[in-house]
Structures are given as C-alpha cells and as structure tokens.
C-alpha positions as CSV (number, residue, x, y, z in Angstrom):
1,M,39.9,-82.8,11.6
2,S,40.5,-81.1,14.8
3,S,43.2,-80.8,17.5
4,N,44.1,-83.8,19.7
5,S,42.0,-82.2,22.5
6,G,39.0,-81.9,20.3
7,Q,39.1,-78.3,20.5
8,P,38.8,-76.2,17.2
9,I,41.9,-75.3,15.4
10,P,42.5,-71.6,15.7
11,L,43.1,-69.3,12.8
12,S,44.9,-66.0,12.8
13,A,43.0,-62.9,11.6
14,A,45.1,-62.9,8.4
15,E,44.3,-66.6,7.8
16,L,40.7,-66.1,8.2
17,L,40.7,-63.0,6.0
18,T,42.4,-65.0,3.2
19,L,39.8,-67.9,3.5
20,I,37.0,-65.2,3.2
21,L,38.5,-63.3,0.2
22,Q,39.3,-66.5,-1.8
23,E,35.7,-67.7,-1.3
24,W,34.1,-64.4,-1.9
25,L,35.7,-64.0,-5.3
26,K,34.2,-67.3,-6.4
27,H,30.7,-65.9,-6.1
28,P,29.6,-63.7,-9.1
29,T,27.0,-62.0,-7.0
30,G,29.3,-61.5,-4.1
31,N,26.8,-63.0,-1.9
32,H,28.2,-62.8,1.7
33,K,25.7,-65.4,3.1
34,K,26.8,-68.1,0.6
35,V,30.4,-67.2,1.4
36,A,29.8,-67.9,5.1
37,T,27.8,-71.1,4.4
38,A,30.4,-72.5,2.2
39,L,33.3,-71.7,4.6
40,N,31.5,-73.2,7.6
41,E,30.8,-76.3,5.8
42,R,34.3,-76.7,4.2
43,H,36.2,-75.7,7.5
44,K,34.4,-77.5,10.2
45,A,37.6,-78.2,12.0
46,H,37.9,-74.5,12.6
47,D,34.4,-74.1,13.8
48,L,34.3,-70.6,12.1
49,Q,30.5,-69.9,12.8
50,L,30.6,-67.3,10.1
51,T,27.6,-65.4,9.3
52,G,26.8,-63.3,6.1
53,N,27.1,-60.1,8.1
54,T,30.6,-61.2,9.5
55,V,31.8,-61.8,6.0
56,K,30.6,-58.4,5.0
57,R,32.2,-56.6,7.9
58,K,35.6,-58.4,7.4
59,I,35.8,-57.4,3.8
60,K,34.7,-53.8,4.6
61,E,37.3,-53.5,7.4
62,A,40.0,-54.9,5.2
63,R,39.2,-52.4,2.4
64,D,38.9,-49.4,4.7
65,G,42.1,-50.4,6.5
66,G,44.0,-50.3,3.2
67,L,44.7,-54.1,3.3
68,L,42.9,-54.6,0.0
69,A,44.4,-53.1,-3.1
70,Y,41.7,-53.4,-5.5
71,K,41.8,-52.4,-9.2
72,P,39.1,-53.8,-11.3
73,R,39.7,-54.5,-14.9
74,R,38.1,-52.4,-17.6
75,L,36.5,-54.7,-20.2
76,D,36.7,-52.5,-23.2
77,T,35.7,-55.2,-25.7
78,L,32.7,-56.1,-23.7
79,A,31.8,-52.3,-23.5
80,D,32.0,-52.1,-27.3
81,R,29.5,-55.1,-27.5
82,V,27.1,-53.2,-25.0
83,R,27.2,-50.3,-27.4
84,V,26.4,-52.5,-30.4
85,E,23.6,-54.2,-28.5
86,G,22.1,-50.9,-27.7
87,G,22.2,-49.7,-31.2
88,V,24.7,-46.8,-30.5
89,S,26.0,-45.4,-33.7
90,G,27.4,-42.0,-32.4
91,T,30.0,-41.0,-29.9
92,Y,27.7,-41.4,-26.8
93,P,26.6,-43.1,-24.6
94,Q,30.2,-44.1,-23.7
95,V,30.2,-47.2,-21.8
96,Q,32.7,-48.7,-19.2
97,V,32.3,-52.2,-17.9
98,V,34.0,-52.9,-14.6
99,E,35.0,-56.4,-13.7
100,T,33.2,-56.6,-10.4
101,A,30.4,-58.1,-8.3
102,D,30.5,-55.2,-5.9
103,A,28.5,-51.9,-6.3
104,A,31.3,-50.0,-4.5
105,H,33.8,-50.7,-7.4
106,V,31.4,-49.3,-9.9
107,A,31.0,-46.3,-7.7
108,E,34.7,-45.9,-7.6
109,A,34.9,-45.9,-11.3
110,V,32.3,-43.2,-11.5
111,A,34.2,-41.2,-8.7
112,D,37.4,-41.5,-11.0
113,H,35.5,-40.1,-13.9
114,V,34.2,-37.2,-11.9
115,V,37.8,-36.3,-10.5
116,H,39.1,-36.5,-14.3
117,A,36.4,-34.1,-15.4
118,I,37.2,-31.6,-12.5
119,R,40.9,-32.0,-13.4
120,N,40.4,-31.0,-17.0
121,H,37.8,-28.3,-16.2
122,R,39.2,-25.1,-17.6
123,G,38.7,-21.6,-16.3
124,R,37.6,-20.3,-12.9
125,D,33.9,-21.2,-13.3
126,D,32.5,-23.2,-10.6
127,F,31.9,-27.0,-11.1
128,H,28.4,-28.3,-10.4
129,I,27.5,-32.0,-9.5
130,G,24.0,-33.2,-9.1
131,F,23.1,-36.4,-7.1
132,F,19.9,-38.4,-7.2
133,A,19.1,-40.7,-4.3
134,G,20.2,-44.3,-4.0
135,R,22.8,-46.5,-2.3
136,T,25.2,-46.5,-5.2
137,N,25.3,-42.8,-5.5
138,S,26.0,-42.7,-1.8
139,L,29.0,-44.8,-2.5
140,V,30.0,-42.4,-5.3
141,A,29.9,-39.6,-2.9
142,K,31.9,-41.6,-0.2
143,A,34.5,-42.3,-3.0
144,L,34.7,-38.7,-4.0
145,A,35.3,-37.7,-0.4
146,L,38.3,-40.1,-0.1
147,R,39.7,-38.9,-3.5
148,F,39.6,-35.2,-2.4
149,A,41.1,-36.1,0.9
150,R,44.3,-37.2,-0.9
151,A,43.9,-35.1,-4.0
152,K,46.8,-32.8,-3.4
153,E,49.2,-34.2,-6.1
154,E,46.4,-35.3,-8.5
155,L,44.7,-32.0,-8.8
156,D,47.3,-29.8,-7.4
157,W,45.1,-26.8,-6.5
158,K,47.7,-24.5,-5.3
159,R,50.0,-24.8,-8.2
160,R,47.0,-24.2,-10.7
161,K,46.2,-20.8,-9.4
162,E,44.7,-19.6,-12.7
163,D,43.0,-22.9,-13.7
164,G,40.5,-25.3,-12.3
165,P,37.2,-24.5,-10.5
166,T,37.0,-22.0,-7.8
167,H,34.3,-24.0,-6.1
168,I,32.8,-27.3,-6.4
169,H,29.0,-27.5,-5.7
170,F,27.2,-30.7,-4.6
171,H,23.5,-30.6,-5.2
172,S,20.7,-32.9,-4.0
173,L,18.4,-33.4,-6.8
174,V,16.0,-35.2,-4.5
175,G,15.2,-35.4,-0.7
176,T,14.2,-38.7,0.9
177,L,12.9,-39.2,4.4
178,D,14.0,-42.8,4.9
179,A,14.6,-43.1,8.6
180,H,15.8,-46.7,8.0
181,D,18.8,-45.8,5.7
182,P,19.6,-42.2,5.6
183,E,22.7,-42.9,3.6
184,M,20.3,-43.1,0.6
185,N,19.3,-39.4,1.0
186,P,21.7,-37.1,-1.0
187,N,21.0,-34.4,1.5
188,S,23.2,-36.6,3.9
189,F,26.1,-37.2,1.4
190,P,28.1,-34.2,2.6
191,L,28.7,-36.0,5.8
192,Y,31.3,-38.0,4.0
193,F,33.1,-34.7,3.4
194,V,32.7,-33.5,6.9
195,Q,34.2,-36.6,8.3
196,L,37.3,-36.0,6.2
197,R,37.3,-32.3,6.6
198,D,40.8,-31.7,7.9
199,A,42.4,-34.0,5.1
200,I,40.2,-32.4,2.4
201,T,41.3,-28.9,3.4
202,A,44.9,-29.8,3.5
203,S,44.6,-31.3,-0.1
204,C,42.3,-28.9,-1.8
205,G,42.4,-25.8,0.3
206,P,39.8,-24.2,2.5
207,D,36.2,-23.2,1.6
208,R,36.5,-25.3,-1.8
209,F,33.2,-27.1,-1.5
210,R,29.5,-26.0,-1.4
211,Y,26.4,-28.1,-0.5
212,H,22.9,-27.5,-1.6
213,S,20.0,-29.7,-0.2
214,F,16.6,-30.2,-1.5
215,P,14.4,-30.3,1.6
216,V,11.4,-32.1,0.3
217,A,10.2,-35.6,0.8
218,G,10.9,-38.2,-2.0
219,A,7.3,-38.4,-3.2
220,V,4.5,-35.9,-2.8
221,A,1.1,-35.2,-4.1
222,P,1.4,-32.8,-7.2
223,P,-0.5,-30.0,-5.6
224,D,1.8,-30.2,-2.5
225,F,4.9,-30.1,-4.8
226,D,3.5,-26.9,-6.4
227,R,2.8,-25.4,-3.0
228,L,6.3,-26.4,-1.7
229,C,7.9,-24.7,-4.7
230,E,6.4,-21.4,-3.5
231,T,8.1,-21.5,-0.1
232,D,11.3,-19.5,0.1
233,V,13.8,-22.4,0.4
234,V,12.5,-24.5,-2.4
235,A,11.6,-21.8,-4.6
236,H,15.2,-20.6,-4.5
237,R,16.4,-24.0,-5.4
238,V,13.9,-24.3,-8.2
239,R,14.7,-20.9,-9.7
240,T,18.4,-21.3,-9.5
241,V,19.0,-24.8,-11.1
242,P,22.5,-24.5,-12.4
243,R,24.2,-25.7,-15.5
244,F,25.2,-29.1,-14.2
245,D,28.6,-30.2,-15.2
246,I,27.8,-33.7,-14.1
247,I,24.5,-35.3,-13.0
248,I,24.9,-38.6,-11.3
249,C,22.1,-41.3,-11.5
250,S,21.7,-44.8,-10.6
251,C,18.9,-47.5,-10.9
252,G,17.3,-50.3,-8.8
253,H,15.1,-53.2,-9.1
254,L,11.4,-53.3,-8.5
255,G,10.8,-53.6,-4.8
256,C,14.4,-54.4,-3.7
257,K,15.8,-52.7,-0.7
258,Y,17.5,-49.3,-1.2
259,T,15.2,-48.5,-4.2
260,L,12.5,-45.9,-5.0
261,T,9.8,-48.6,-5.4
262,K,10.7,-50.0,-2.0
263,Y,10.6,-46.6,-0.5
264,L,7.2,-46.0,-2.1
265,K,5.6,-49.3,-0.7
266,E,7.1,-48.8,2.8
267,G,5.9,-45.2,2.6
268,C,2.2,-46.2,2.2
269,E,2.3,-46.9,6.0
270,T,4.5,-44.0,7.2
271,V,4.4,-41.2,4.7
272,P,1.1,-39.2,5.0
273,V,0.7,-38.5,1.3
274,L,1.1,-42.2,0.5
275,S,-1.4,-43.4,3.2
276,G,-4.2,-45.1,1.5
277,L,-2.5,-45.4,-1.9
278,C,-0.8,-48.7,-1.3
279,D,-3.3,-51.0,-3.2
280,E,-3.5,-48.4,-6.1
281,L,0.3,-48.1,-6.3
282,E,0.8,-51.7,-6.3
283,S,-1.8,-52.1,-9.1
284,R,-0.2,-49.3,-11.0
285,L,3.3,-50.6,-10.9
286,K,2.0,-54.2,-12.0
287,E,-0.1,-53.1,-14.8
288,A,2.6,-50.9,-16.4
289,D,5.1,-53.9,-15.9
290,C,7.3,-51.6,-14.0
291,I,10.9,-53.1,-13.9
292,G,12.4,-50.6,-11.4
293,D,13.6,-47.1,-11.1
294,V,16.2,-44.9,-12.9
295,A,17.0,-41.4,-11.4
296,W,14.5,-41.7,-8.7
297,H,11.7,-42.4,-11.2
298,P,9.8,-45.7,-11.8
299,V,10.2,-46.9,-15.3
300,C,8.6,-49.5,-17.6
301,A,9.7,-50.9,-20.9
302,N,8.0,-47.8,-22.8
303,G,9.6,-45.1,-20.5
304,P,9.2,-43.3,-17.4
305,L,6.0,-44.3,-15.5
306,D,3.4,-41.5,-14.8
307,L,2.0,-41.8,-11.3
308,S,0.1,-38.5,-11.3
309,V,-3.3,-40.4,-11.7
310,L,-2.8,-41.7,-8.1
311,P,-2.1,-38.7,-7.5
312,L,1.7,-38.9,-6.9
313,R,4.8,-37.1,-8.0
314,M,8.4,-37.8,-7.6
315,A,9.8,-34.7,-5.8
316,T,13.0,-34.1,-7.7
317,L,14.6,-31.1,-8.8
318,L,14.8,-32.5,-12.4
319,D,12.4,-35.2,-13.5
320,L,13.6,-38.1,-15.8
321,R,12.3,-36.6,-19.0
322,E,14.5,-33.4,-18.2
323,V,17.5,-35.7,-17.6
324,Q,16.9,-37.4,-20.9
325,Q,16.8,-34.0,-22.6
326,R,20.2,-33.1,-21.1
327,A,21.6,-36.4,-22.0
328,K,20.7,-35.5,-25.8
329,G,22.8,-32.3,-25.6
330,P,26.5,-32.0,-25.9
331,V,28.8,-33.1,-23.2
332,A,30.3,-29.6,-23.1
333,N,26.8,-28.4,-21.8
334,G,27.0,-31.0,-18.9
335,Q,27.0,-34.8,-18.8
336,V,24.7,-37.3,-17.5
337,V,26.3,-40.3,-15.9
338,V,24.5,-43.6,-15.1
339,A,25.8,-46.2,-12.6
340,V,24.3,-49.7,-13.2
341,S,25.8,-51.7,-10.3
342,P,25.1,-55.0,-8.6
343,C,22.1,-54.8,-6.4
344,S,22.7,-53.9,-2.8
345,D,19.9,-55.9,-1.3
346,P,21.7,-59.0,-0.1
347,R,18.6,-61.1,-0.9
348,C,18.7,-60.2,-4.4
349,E,20.7,-62.3,-7.0
350,R,19.5,-60.8,-10.2
351,S,21.7,-58.9,-12.4
352,K,20.7,-55.4,-13.8
353,S,20.8,-56.4,-17.3
354,E,17.2,-55.3,-17.8
355,L,17.8,-52.0,-16.5
356,L,20.9,-51.6,-18.4
357,R,18.8,-52.3,-21.4
358,W,16.4,-49.5,-20.4
359,V,19.2,-47.1,-20.0
360,M,20.7,-47.9,-23.4
361,Q,17.4,-47.8,-25.3
362,H,16.0,-44.5,-23.8
363,G,18.9,-42.3,-24.1
364,V,19.3,-41.2,-20.6
365,A,23.2,-41.0,-20.3
366,H,26.4,-39.6,-21.8
367,H,28.3,-42.2,-19.8
368,V,27.3,-45.6,-18.5
369,F,29.2,-47.6,-15.8
370,V,28.1,-51.1,-15.5
371,D,29.3,-54.2,-13.5
372,S,30.5,-57.2,-15.7
373,R,27.7,-59.5,-14.9
374,S,24.9,-57.2,-16.1
375,A,26.9,-56.3,-19.2
376,R,27.5,-60.0,-20.1
377,E,23.9,-61.0,-19.5
378,Y,22.7,-58.0,-21.6
379,V,24.8,-59.0,-24.7
380,G,23.8,-62.8,-24.1
381,E,26.9,-64.2,-22.7
382,G,25.5,-65.2,-19.3
383,T,27.5,-65.2,-16.1
384,V,31.2,-65.6,-16.0
385,P,32.6,-66.4,-12.5
386,V,35.1,-64.0,-11.2
387,T,38.5,-65.4,-10.3
388,I,41.1,-64.3,-7.9
389,A,43.7,-63.5,-10.7
390,D,40.9,-61.4,-12.5
391,E,40.1,-59.3,-9.3
392,R,43.4,-58.5,-7.4
393,E,46.6,-57.2,-8.2
394,D,49.8,-57.3,-6.1
C-alpha cells in the first residue's frame, strides 16, 4: 500500500530504526543482509531499499549515540551445562554465557571482567594485560577504552591513593601486517585510548597507561623469527615478558574473514615469507583437519597445529602451548581469558561450538566468555531464536 500519489510512504528516522531493531533481533546470527531483505519485502510501501551495510551502520550509530541500552542476560544454568559437557570438575575454567548474536556484546562482557580484576587488584604493583590479534580482541580493547573514559566513580583512582595499580600496561602479543583491516592488529589497539585521551585522563589521571608493541609480522620463517629476536627492540620484548595479570585470546573459523587462516592464505600472495607456500599450507591445513585458530595459532582436534615443516612460525610473544601452561596455573599468578564470540564474517552463519569444544577440552583458559548460540549447540540444544524481550531492557 502506498500514498494516493503513488509515492512511497516516508518513515521517520526513529520509525526506521525501530523496524530495523525488531527484525534484527529475530535473527540468531544477527545477519544484517537477511534483515535488509526481510524489511524490503515486508515494507514495500515504504520503498526502504535497505542493504546489509545500511542495517549494520544504523545499528552501530544507535549504539554509539547512546540510543541503545543493551544489557545481555547471563545464562548461568547454560554455563553450568557447558562446564559439565566439557568435563570440568574443578573451579576452572569458569564459563559465562552471554545471550547475544553480536561479537561486541561478548567483548563487553570480557571488558567488564577486566575492569573488575583491576578494581580488585591490591597494592601498587602495575597491572599487565596481553592481547592476541583478532576482531573480537579489538572490540574488547575498544570497550575497555570506553569504560576507562567514564571510570571515575567505578575505579575512583584519586580516592584510592594507597590501592590499585600505579600503571596499566597493554601488551601486543602478536603483530599483524594486514593492510585491509588494521583493527585486527593489537599494535593498533591503543588508538582507541588515544581517541578518548582527554576523558580517560579526567577519569583515571594522567600517565596511567603504558603500551608495548610487538613489531613482527604475524607469521615468519623460524630462522627469521630467531634473527628478529636478536634485534634490540624485539629482544627487549622477549627478555622482559611480564607476569601477565590477564591474557586475552579469541578464536576464529578456518578461512573466515578476520581470522589467522584467512591471513595466512591471503599472505601467500603479499607476504614474502609465505610466497610459494600457498599449496603446501592449504594441504597442511586440510590434512590436519584444521578447525580454525585459537590465540593466533591454527588448531586441529588433537591440539595446536605445527607448521614448522613448511617452514612457518606464528610470530607471537607467547605460543599456544605457553598459554595452556599459564592456564593450568593459579589465577593469582595471572589468568587467561578466551572470548568465543559470533563470527564477524558477514558471510558466515556457523556458530563457534566446535571451537568452544576445543577450548574446553584443551585447558586453554581460566575464564571462557561465549555467545548463547555457540553454547547451546555445544550442549546439544540447537539454536534458540533471540526475542526482543530477551535482548533489551528499558
């Protein structure tokens, strides 16, 4: 139905946003293209001409502008079932399931956990946070910057003169050279803090934060890594690895956008060390039944995948086996956090239940934060559609 003049019936910005949000919450995977298609079909009278990118932009603008007050539910019963399915008998890993289909909400839960750890940090010792590469980790860094920008009442640095860390250190545990998406590179995560510098200084005081880069490409030949570790800058980073208070990891599907395996395959054409390894790499990943990556390392069902025979090495300050060793230690000596979030590749509709299974079985974390769909599929429930009542609170 259209107006008497045959012209499309106009919608206000608020009306359009309401339609988008209502439809968005019906899709468990948060697929923006499906939302656009459904709305264009259902509301032909308005001639919306929406695209997936338009839907994504509208939702982001609403969130950044403070129009969306989102508070995902914690599903503690489901979290207990994940622990049972994973055969957990001790205290760790702890699991938090976030009712969401958006990676940003899992990242925000991780950021809240980090802030809680800093708030409960006793003494004047510095607090060290290590970041692996990945889109979800980038979202965690962004969420942390926003929290520190308004942390005056929550952390109250000025009142706690004898308590709390003197400095908070952010460490890149891997450097990527992905020109197409620099947000994946933890060396660029401090930009979120630079953008909010004035607000963060007002909330936390001046000179509170320190940033430590890792200036090495994401994958190199083993001899090249050894040679780089002898250079002044890299050698200093390798020799002065701190006792991390928190290490933040994420995981990605095999070959999806924003993942290690995608970086490796594209790098066969652009990264010198990978040139000529494309066929061998593809064969190695396939033969080993690689399911994706965890903490910037390819993994298969049996454990981390060794690529040294190619020869290739993930250029990380800590390798995955070292992360696993730290996860076996007491939390008081530093905790490992793994975010298992919805895939950021808009073309991917798979959950990360298989990667969640890997994380639970291989003892790689003290704390696991996972989206509800991946958790439900992991315990055999299947997908439960998200409703508006579940997702939003007034």
